[in-house]
PDB file of N, H, CA, C and O in Angstrom:
ATOM      1  N   UNK A   1      63.674 -31.078  -4.885  1.00  0.00           N
ATOM      2  CA  UNK A   1      62.599 -30.339  -4.237  1.00  0.00           C
ATOM      3  C   UNK A   1      61.511 -30.037  -5.261  1.00  0.00           C
ATOM      4  O   UNK A   1      61.767 -29.394  -6.279  1.00  0.00           O
ATOM      5  N   UNK A   2      60.330 -30.493  -4.993  1.00  0.00           N
ATOM      6  H   UNK A   2      60.122 -31.016  -4.166  1.00  0.00           H
ATOM      7  CA  UNK A   2      59.206 -30.263  -5.904  1.00  0.00           C
ATOM      8  C   UNK A   2      58.608 -28.881  -5.669  1.00  0.00           C
ATOM      9  O   UNK A   2      58.620 -28.356  -4.556  1.00  0.00           O
ATOM     10  N   UNK A   3      58.088 -28.310  -6.747  1.00  0.00           N
ATOM     11  H   UNK A   3      58.078 -28.736  -7.651  1.00  0.00           H
ATOM     12  CA  UNK A   3      57.430 -27.010  -6.652  1.00  0.00           C
ATOM     13  C   UNK A   3      55.943 -27.202  -6.405  1.00  0.00           C
ATOM     14  O   UNK A   3      55.330 -28.125  -6.940  1.00  0.00           O
ATOM     15  N   UNK A   4      55.370 -26.328  -5.595  1.00  0.00           N
ATOM     16  H   UNK A   4      55.868 -25.578  -5.161  1.00  0.00           H
ATOM     17  CA  UNK A   4      53.919 -26.367  -5.414  1.00  0.00           C
ATOM     18  C   UNK A   4      53.265 -25.796  -6.668  1.00  0.00           C
ATOM     19  O   UNK A   4      53.927 -25.155  -7.485  1.00  0.00           O
ATOM     20  N   UNK A   5      51.983 -26.028  -6.814  1.00  0.00           N
ATOM     21  H   UNK A   5      51.446 -26.548  -6.150  1.00  0.00           H
ATOM     22  CA  UNK A   5      51.263 -25.538  -7.994  1.00  0.00           C
ATOM     23  C   UNK A   5      51.325 -24.017  -8.079  1.00  0.00           C
ATOM     24  O   UNK A   5      51.457 -23.467  -9.172  1.00  0.00           O
ATOM     25  N   UNK A   6      51.232 -23.337  -6.951  1.00  0.00           N
ATOM     26  H   UNK A   6      51.125 -23.784  -6.063  1.00  0.00           H
ATOM     27  CA  UNK A   6      51.266 -21.870  -6.976  1.00  0.00           C
ATOM     28  C   UNK A   6      52.654 -21.348  -7.333  1.00  0.00           C
ATOM     29  O   UNK A   6      52.774 -20.338  -8.026  1.00  0.00           O
ATOM     30  N   UNK A   7      53.709 -22.028  -6.865  1.00  0.00           N
ATOM     31  H   UNK A   7      53.612 -22.848  -6.302  1.00  0.00           H
ATOM     32  CA  UNK A   7      55.070 -21.628  -7.225  1.00  0.00           C
ATOM     33  C   UNK A   7      55.306 -21.819  -8.720  1.00  0.00           C
ATOM     34  O   UNK A   7      55.893 -20.959  -9.376  1.00  0.00           O
ATOM     35  N   UNK A   8      54.851 -22.941  -9.251  1.00  0.00           N
ATOM     36  H   UNK A   8      54.374 -23.640  -8.718  1.00  0.00           H
ATOM     37  CA  UNK A   8      55.008 -23.223 -10.673  1.00  0.00           C
ATOM     38  C   UNK A   8      54.246 -22.202 -11.514  1.00  0.00           C
ATOM     39  O   UNK A   8      54.764 -21.726 -12.524  1.00  0.00           O
ATOM     40  N   UNK A   9      53.026 -21.861 -11.110  1.00  0.00           N
ATOM     41  H   UNK A   9      52.605 -22.248 -10.290  1.00  0.00           H
ATOM     42  CA  UNK A   9      52.217 -20.883 -11.840  1.00  0.00           C
ATOM     43  C   UNK A   9      52.892 -19.517 -11.848  1.00  0.00           C
ATOM     44  O   UNK A   9      52.849 -18.813 -12.858  1.00  0.00           O
ATOM     45  N   UNK A  10      53.512 -19.134 -10.742  1.00  0.00           N
ATOM     46  H   UNK A  10      53.547 -19.705  -9.922  1.00  0.00           H
ATOM     47  CA  UNK A  10      54.196 -17.845 -10.672  1.00  0.00           C
ATOM     48  C   UNK A  10      55.390 -17.810 -11.617  1.00  0.00           C
ATOM     49  O   UNK A  10      55.619 -16.806 -12.292  1.00  0.00           O
ATOM     50  N   UNK A  11      56.150 -18.895 -11.668  1.00  0.00           N
ATOM     51  H   UNK A  11      55.965 -19.710 -11.119  1.00  0.00           H
ATOM     52  CA  UNK A  11      57.310 -18.965 -12.563  1.00  0.00           C
ATOM     53  C   UNK A  11      56.859 -18.927 -14.018  1.00  0.00           C
ATOM     54  O   UNK A  11      57.432 -18.195 -14.825  1.00  0.00           O
ATOM     55  N   UNK A  12      55.840 -19.707 -14.357  1.00  0.00           N
ATOM     56  H   UNK A  12      55.375 -20.301 -13.700  1.00  0.00           H
ATOM     57  CA  UNK A  12      55.333 -19.740 -15.731  1.00  0.00           C
ATOM     58  C   UNK A  12      54.853 -18.358 -16.146  1.00  0.00           C
ATOM     59  O   UNK A  12      55.159 -17.912 -17.252  1.00  0.00           O
ATOM     60  N   UNK A  13      54.108 -17.669 -15.287  1.00  0.00           N
ATOM     61  H   UNK A  13      53.860 -18.032 -14.388  1.00  0.00           H
ATOM     62  CA  UNK A  13      53.583 -16.354 -15.656  1.00  0.00           C
ATOM     63  C   UNK A  13      54.704 -15.338 -15.837  1.00  0.00           C
ATOM     64  O   UNK A  13      54.569 -14.409 -16.634  1.00  0.00           O
ATOM     65  N   UNK A  14      55.806 -15.499 -15.112  1.00  0.00           N
ATOM     66  H   UNK A  14      55.916 -16.254 -14.465  1.00  0.00           H
ATOM     67  CA  UNK A  14      56.927 -14.572 -15.238  1.00  0.00           C
ATOM     68  C   UNK A  14      57.688 -14.761 -16.549  1.00  0.00           C
ATOM     69  O   UNK A  14      58.133 -13.782 -17.149  1.00  0.00           O
ATOM     70  N   UNK A  15      57.842 -16.000 -16.998  1.00  0.00           N
ATOM     71  H   UNK A  15      57.480 -16.795 -16.511  1.00  0.00           H
ATOM     72  CA  UNK A  15      58.701 -16.292 -18.147  1.00  0.00           C
ATOM     73  C   UNK A  15      57.960 -16.611 -19.436  1.00  0.00           C
ATOM     74  O   UNK A  15      58.601 -16.755 -20.478  1.00  0.00           O
ATOM     75  N   UNK A  16      56.636 -16.727 -19.409  1.00  0.00           N
ATOM     76  H   UNK A  16      56.116 -16.609 -18.563  1.00  0.00           H
ATOM     77  CA  UNK A  16      55.906 -17.102 -20.624  1.00  0.00           C
ATOM     78  C   UNK A  16      56.016 -16.022 -21.693  1.00  0.00           C
ATOM     79  O   UNK A  16      56.076 -14.830 -21.392  1.00  0.00           O
ATOM     80  N   UNK A  17      56.039 -16.461 -22.939  1.00  0.00           N
ATOM     81  H   UNK A  17      55.990 -17.430 -23.183  1.00  0.00           H
ATOM     82  CA  UNK A  17      56.148 -15.564 -24.082  1.00  0.00           C
ATOM     83  C   UNK A  17      54.783 -15.044 -24.514  1.00  0.00           C
ATOM     84  O   UNK A  17      54.694 -13.964 -25.097  1.00  0.00           O
ATOM     85  N   UNK A  18      53.725 -15.788 -24.242  1.00  0.00           N
ATOM     86  H   UNK A  18      53.797 -16.666 -23.769  1.00  0.00           H
ATOM     87  CA  UNK A  18      52.355 -15.410 -24.582  1.00  0.00           C
ATOM     88  C   UNK A  18      51.434 -16.049 -23.551  1.00  0.00           C
ATOM     89  O   UNK A  18      51.839 -16.961 -22.830  1.00  0.00           O
ATOM     90  N   UNK A  19      50.209 -15.577 -23.484  1.00  0.00           N
ATOM     91  H   UNK A  19      49.880 -14.837 -24.070  1.00  0.00           H
ATOM     92  CA  UNK A  19      49.256 -16.132 -22.521  1.00  0.00           C
ATOM     93  C   UNK A  19      49.079 -17.631 -22.759  1.00  0.00           C
ATOM     94  O   UNK A  19      48.857 -18.059 -23.892  1.00  0.00           O
ATOM     95  N   UNK A  20      49.176 -18.412 -21.715  1.00  0.00           N
ATOM     96  H   UNK A  20      49.357 -18.064 -20.795  1.00  0.00           H
ATOM     97  CA  UNK A  20      49.007 -19.856 -21.826  1.00  0.00           C
ATOM     98  C   UNK A  20      50.254 -20.607 -22.256  1.00  0.00           C
ATOM     99  O   UNK A  20      50.208 -21.823 -22.440  1.00  0.00           O
ATOM    100  N   UNK A  21      51.364 -19.906 -22.420  1.00  0.00           N
ATOM    101  H   UNK A  21      51.402 -18.918 -22.270  1.00  0.00           H
ATOM    102  CA  UNK A  21      52.613 -20.529 -22.862  1.00  0.00           C
ATOM    103  C   UNK A  21      53.249 -21.291 -21.705  1.00  0.00           C
ATOM    104  O   UNK A  21      53.644 -20.692 -20.705  1.00  0.00           O
ATOM    105  N   UNK A  22      53.347 -22.602 -21.841  1.00  0.00           N
ATOM    106  H   UNK A  22      53.026 -23.089 -22.653  1.00  0.00           H
ATOM    107  CA  UNK A  22      54.033 -23.403 -20.818  1.00  0.00           C
ATOM    108  C   UNK A  22      55.159 -24.238 -21.416  1.00  0.00           C
ATOM    109  O   UNK A  22      55.871 -24.920 -20.678  1.00  0.00           O
ATOM    110  N   UNK A  23      55.336 -24.200 -22.736  1.00  0.00           N
ATOM    111  H   UNK A  23      54.758 -23.646 -23.335  1.00  0.00           H
ATOM    112  CA  UNK A  23      56.306 -25.074 -23.375  1.00  0.00           C
ATOM    113  C   UNK A  23      57.503 -24.387 -23.992  1.00  0.00           C
ATOM    114  O   UNK A  23      58.367 -25.058 -24.554  1.00  0.00           O
ATOM    115  N   UNK A  24      57.582 -23.063 -23.904  1.00  0.00           N
ATOM    116  H   UNK A  24      56.880 -22.517 -23.447  1.00  0.00           H
ATOM    117  CA  UNK A  24      58.730 -22.386 -24.505  1.00  0.00           C
ATOM    118  C   UNK A  24      59.996 -22.721 -23.717  1.00  0.00           C
ATOM    119  O   UNK A  24      59.924 -23.032 -22.528  1.00  0.00           O
ATOM    120  N   UNK A  25      61.144 -22.659 -24.372  1.00  0.00           N
ATOM    121  H   UNK A  25      61.202 -22.406 -25.337  1.00  0.00           H
ATOM    122  CA  UNK A  25      62.399 -22.986 -23.676  1.00  0.00           C
ATOM    123  C   UNK A  25      62.623 -22.138 -22.426  1.00  0.00           C
ATOM    124  O   UNK A  25      63.137 -22.640 -21.426  1.00  0.00           O
ATOM    125  N   UNK A  26      62.245 -20.867 -22.469  1.00  0.00           N
ATOM    126  H   UNK A  26      61.828 -20.459 -23.281  1.00  0.00           H
ATOM    127  CA  UNK A  26      62.440 -19.991 -21.315  1.00  0.00           C
ATOM    128  C   UNK A  26      61.687 -20.507 -20.093  1.00  0.00           C
ATOM    129  O   UNK A  26      62.223 -20.529 -18.985  1.00  0.00           O
ATOM    130  N   UNK A  27      60.438 -20.921 -20.305  1.00  0.00           N
ATOM    131  H   UNK A  27      60.002 -20.903 -21.204  1.00  0.00           H
ATOM    132  CA  UNK A  27      59.623 -21.445 -19.203  1.00  0.00           C
ATOM    133  C   UNK A  27      60.199 -22.758 -18.708  1.00  0.00           C
ATOM    134  O   UNK A  27      60.311 -22.964 -17.500  1.00  0.00           O
ATOM    135  N   UNK A  28      60.566 -23.651 -19.619  1.00  0.00           N
ATOM    136  H   UNK A  28      60.475 -23.484 -20.601  1.00  0.00           H
ATOM    137  CA  UNK A  28      61.068 -24.962 -19.226  1.00  0.00           C
ATOM    138  C   UNK A  28      62.367 -24.853 -18.433  1.00  0.00           C
ATOM    139  O   UNK A  28      62.544 -25.569 -17.447  1.00  0.00           O
ATOM    140  N   UNK A  29      63.278 -23.973 -18.845  1.00  0.00           N
ATOM    141  H   UNK A  29      63.134 -23.392 -19.646  1.00  0.00           H
ATOM    142  CA  UNK A  29      64.542 -23.805 -18.127  1.00  0.00           C
ATOM    143  C   UNK A  29      64.292 -23.171 -16.763  1.00  0.00           C
ATOM    144  O   UNK A  29      64.930 -23.550 -15.782  1.00  0.00           O
ATOM    145  N   UNK A  30      63.378 -22.215 -16.689  1.00  0.00           N
ATOM    146  H   UNK A  30      62.859 -21.907 -17.486  1.00  0.00           H
ATOM    147  CA  UNK A  30      63.076 -21.560 -15.413  1.00  0.00           C
ATOM    148  C   UNK A  30      62.531 -22.557 -14.396  1.00  0.00           C
ATOM    149  O   UNK A  30      62.762 -22.406 -13.196  1.00  0.00           O
ATOM    150  N   UNK A  31      61.815 -23.566 -14.859  1.00  0.00           N
ATOM    151  H   UNK A  31      61.627 -23.689 -15.834  1.00  0.00           H
ATOM    152  CA  UNK A  31      61.235 -24.556 -13.951  1.00  0.00           C
ATOM    153  C   UNK A  31      62.257 -25.563 -13.434  1.00  0.00           C
ATOM    154  O   UNK A  31      61.983 -26.280 -12.471  1.00  0.00           O
ATOM    155  N   UNK A  32      63.431 -25.627 -14.059  1.00  0.00           N
ATOM    156  H   UNK A  32      63.654 -25.045 -14.841  1.00  0.00           H
ATOM    157  CA  UNK A  32      64.439 -26.615 -13.628  1.00  0.00           C
ATOM    158  C   UNK A  32      65.054 -26.245 -12.316  1.00  0.00           C
ATOM    159  O   UNK A  32      65.916 -26.965 -11.813  1.00  0.00           O
TER     160      UNK A  32
END
């Protein structure tokens, strides 16, 4: 099941370590 752009943005904003963070392990695991 693919995530919509808004769903992905919500997950990234919840788990990011700093503004604009999309590559930290926390964000990557949350997106799986």
